[in-house]
C-alpha positions in Angstrom: 78.8 19.4 -3.2 80.9 17.7 -0.4 79.0 19.4 2.1 75.6 18.1 0.6 77.1 14.7 0.6 78.1 14.9 4.1 74.5 16.3 5.0 73.0 13.3 3.1 75.4 10.7 4.9 74.2 12.2 8.3 70.5 11.9 7.5 70.9 8.5 5.8 72.9 6.7 8.6 70.7 8.1 11.3 67.4 7.1 9.7 68.9 3.6 8.7 70.4 3.1 12.4 66.9 3.8 13.7 65.2 1.4 11.0 67.6 -1.3 11.2 68.1 -1.3 14.9 65.9 -4.3 15.2 67.6 -6.4 12.9 71.2 -5.4 14.4 69.8 -6.7 17.7 68.9 -9.9 16.4 72.1 -10.3 14.5 74.2 -9.5 17.4 72.2 -12.0 19.8 72.7 -14.8 17.2 76.6 -14.0 17.2 76.9 -14.1 20.6 75.0 -17.4 21.0 77.1 -18.9 18.2 80.4 -17.5 18.3 82.5 -17.0 21.4 84.4 -13.7 21.3 83.6 -9.9 20.7 80.3 -9.0 18.9 82.1 -6.6 16.7 85.1 -7.0 14.5 87.1 -3.8 14.7 90.2 -2.8 12.6 92.5 0.3 12.0 91.6 1.7 8.5 92.7 5.0 6.8 90.2 7.3 5.4 90.2 10.9 3.6 93.5 12.7 4.0 95.2 9.6 5.8 92.9 10.1 8.8 93.1 6.7 10.7 90.0 5.3 12.3 88.6 2.1 13.8 85.9 0.4 11.4 83.3 -1.6 12.9 81.8 -4.6 11.4 79.8 -7.7 13.1 82.0 -10.6 13.6 81.6 -13.1 11.0 84.7 -15.5 11.8 86.0 -17.3 14.8 88.4 -15.3 16.6 92.2 -15.8 15.5 94.0 -12.9 17.0 97.3 -13.8 15.0 95.8 -14.2 11.6 93.9 -10.6 12.4 97.1 -8.8 13.4 99.1 -10.3 10.5 96.4 -10.1 7.8 96.6 -14.0 7.2 93.6 -14.3 4.7 94.5 -17.9 4.0 92.9 -18.7 7.2 89.6 -17.0 6.2 87.8 -19.9 4.6 88.1 -22.2 7.8 87.1 -19.4 10.5 83.8 -18.3 8.6 81.0 -19.7 10.2 77.7 -20.4 8.8 75.8 -17.6 10.1 78.8 -15.3 9.3 78.8 -16.5 5.6 74.9 -15.5 5.7 75.3 -12.2 7.1 78.2 -11.4 4.7 76.0 -12.5 1.4 73.3 -10.0 2.7 75.7 -7.4 3.7 74.5 -7.3 7.3 78.0 -7.5 8.7 78.4 -4.1 7.4 75.6 -2.2 9.2 77.8 -1.4 12.1 79.6 0.9 9.7 76.5 3.2 9.7 78.3 4.5 13.0 81.3 5.2 11.1 79.4 7.1 8.7 77.3 8.9 11.6 80.8 9.9 13.2 82.2 11.3 9.9 84.9 8.7 9.3 83.1 7.2 6.5 80.4 7.9 3.7 77.7 5.9 2.4 79.3 5.9 -1.0 83.1 5.9 -1.4 86.2 3.9 -2.1 86.4 1.1 0.6 88.8 2.1 3.7 92.2 0.9 3.3 94.6 -1.1 5.7 97.5 1.0 7.0 100.1 -1.1 5.5 98.4 -0.9 1.9 98.5 2.8 2.1 102.1 2.9 3.0 102.8 1.5 -0.4 100.5 3.6 -2.4 101.8 5.5 -5.6 100.5 8.8 -6.6 97.7 7.3 -8.6 96.5 4.9 -5.8 96.8 7.8 -3.3 93.9 9.5 -5.0 91.4 7.3 -3.6 92.2 8.9 -0.2 90.9 12.3 -1.5 87.1 11.3 -0.4 85.8 9.6 2.7 85.6 6.0 2.4 82.3 4.3 1.7 80.3 1.4 3.0 79.6 0.7 -0.8 81.4 2.0 -4.0 81.8 1.9 -7.6 84.2 -1.2 -7.3 81.6 -3.0 -5.1 78.6 -2.6 -7.7 81.1 -3.6 -10.8 82.4 -6.9 -9.7 83.9 -6.8 -6.0 85.7 -9.8 -5.1 85.8 -10.9 -8.7 88.2 -7.8 -9.5 91.9 -7.7 -9.1 93.3 -5.2 -6.7 94.4 -3.3 -9.2 90.8 -3.1 -11.0 89.5 -2.0 -7.6 91.8 0.9 -7.3 90.8 2.0 -10.9 87.3 2.0 -10.0 88.2 4.0 -6.7 90.0 6.3 -8.4 87.4 6.6 -11.4 84.7 7.5 -8.6 86.8 10.3 -7.1 87.3 11.7 -10.4 83.6 11.5 -11.7 81.8 11.9 -8.4 78.3 13.3 -8.5 75.3 13.0 -6.2 73.7 11.3 -9.2 76.5 8.7 -9.3 76.1 8.0 -5.7 72.4 7.4 -6.1 73.1 5.0 -8.9 75.7 2.9 -6.8 73.2 2.9 -3.8 70.5 1.5 -6.0 72.9 -1.1 -7.5 74.0 -2.0 -4.1 70.4 -2.9 -3.1 70.2 -5.2 -6.4 73.4 -6.8 -5.5 72.1 -7.6 -2.0 69.0 -8.8 -3.3 70.5 -11.0 -6.5 73.9 -11.4 -5.7 77.3 -10.4 -7.2 78.8 -11.4 -10.4 76.5 -9.9 -13.2 77.3 -6.3 -12.4 81.0 -6.1 -13.6 81.8 -3.4 -16.2 84.5 -1.0 -17.2 86.1 1.6 -14.7 84.6 4.9 -14.8 81.1 3.5 -16.0 78.0 2.5 -14.1 
């Protein structure tokens, strides 16, 4: 089953990278014109079986090396740019992660990739989310996302790992499209349900 999932990821990421190249080029150009600093935000994350990799996103915030290295999220609001906010709402900032999917570090659907410092504190229950490749979208993202507590997100991630199926992936992808079109907030449900 996981081999089929990986094949789907490879085909999906290849096709969408080709289709979305014009949008990504325009996005990159606007970022370079409006925001000094690197085009991409890169950060070390932990994936399946504790494999460490660099995740890619379009930069949506002004550069602050100290805040990024120390995970100082309190500064996020003042660092977020107008265009950055727009590409976050439309999930365009996540598109470079298609490269992570193509490389095999990530999947289209799965638990979101974890920061190393968080993984070091995982208990046995939380560690179950590392049994599958992390995803660009996942069960938590289509059931409340930022409206969820950290504990609720973990519950959704573990529920996904335990109840994984290709049909579940399809439903999550379709819900993700709806959320991009209509926004978050009205899709929160109980862990384990879709």
